[in-house]
N, C-alpha and C positions, 0 to 999 in steps of 0.2 A: 152134724146132718150136711151132705156140700150139694151147690144149689150149682149146676153145670149149664151158662146163658150162651150158647149161639147162634145167628144169626144165618133165617132159611130164605135170598133174597130171592127162590124159585118160588115161593110160597107164599110172600112179603108176613110173612111174620118170626117174630120171634117166639124160641123154643128152650124151652130150660127142661132140667133131666134131675134128678135126684141121689146122689151117692153111687156113680156112673152107670145106673139102670136103665133099658132106654126105654121105657113105657115114658115118653113126653108127658110131666105132669104138672107143664105151664107153656101158653098163649101168649104171645100181647102181638093183634094185626093189626101192622101200618100200610099203610102207600105215598111212595117217597118221589118222588121228585131232585131235581141237578144242586134246591136250596132251600128245602123245604122235609120235611117229615111229622108225618101225622098218623100218630097212636086209633085208633078206631074199635077197641077191640081186646081186651084181658080177661082170660079166664084163667083160673086154677082149678087145677083136680080135689072135688074135695076129698080126700084121701091125705094131702097136702094145703087146703087151708088153714092159715092161721102161722103158714110152718115157720116163710121167710121167702117162698120162691117169690107171690107174685111182686115183693120190692126186690129181690137178684133181677127178674125180669129190667122191672121196672127201670136200674139203677145202669144194668149191663148194657142197658136201650142206648138210656139218657148219653152215660157214658161215652159210647158210637157213634154217639152225634156228635159231641163236642169233638169228637179226636175230627171227624166228617168238616167239622161249619156249617152244621146245619143247624135252624130253623126247628123248632116245635110246635108243634100244632099236637096240644094233646084235648081231647076233642071222647077222646073215652074217661066216664067220672073214675075207676080207681087211675090210671097217669094223672089226670090234675089232680084232684087229691091229695099223693103222693109229690109228686112238683113242691104243692102251698103250704106241707112238711119239711121239705127241705128247701131251702132260701139258697143254698147256692151252687142249684139247678134251675134259678129262677131267669137266668139272665139267659138259657134255652130261645125262651120264650119268642114264637110269631110273636109278632107288631105290624099292623095293620099299617102300611105307611098311605093310603087312599086318603085323598083330599073332602073327596067329594063327599057330598052335604048332602041330606035332604031341600 
């Protein structure tokens, strides 16, 4: 099974398709600024759960974020968990630079 992931900026999401089929197997929704990309929701169709579609979405999205020199805010639990298990991507995580305290 091959998973193809593409960015669809007009929909603010990455889409995954399996084996060249036109039907979308999964999506990763995001909010993007010039310096940051926040991944807010990931969903994989039930037929493809456990088949690596979600991992393919995350890996492709993070590889593109790295290439574009973007920081990543993983508000989506799937993205956050995946990054926690893949330390080679943890350097992308956004770190607040604010010095404000209570």
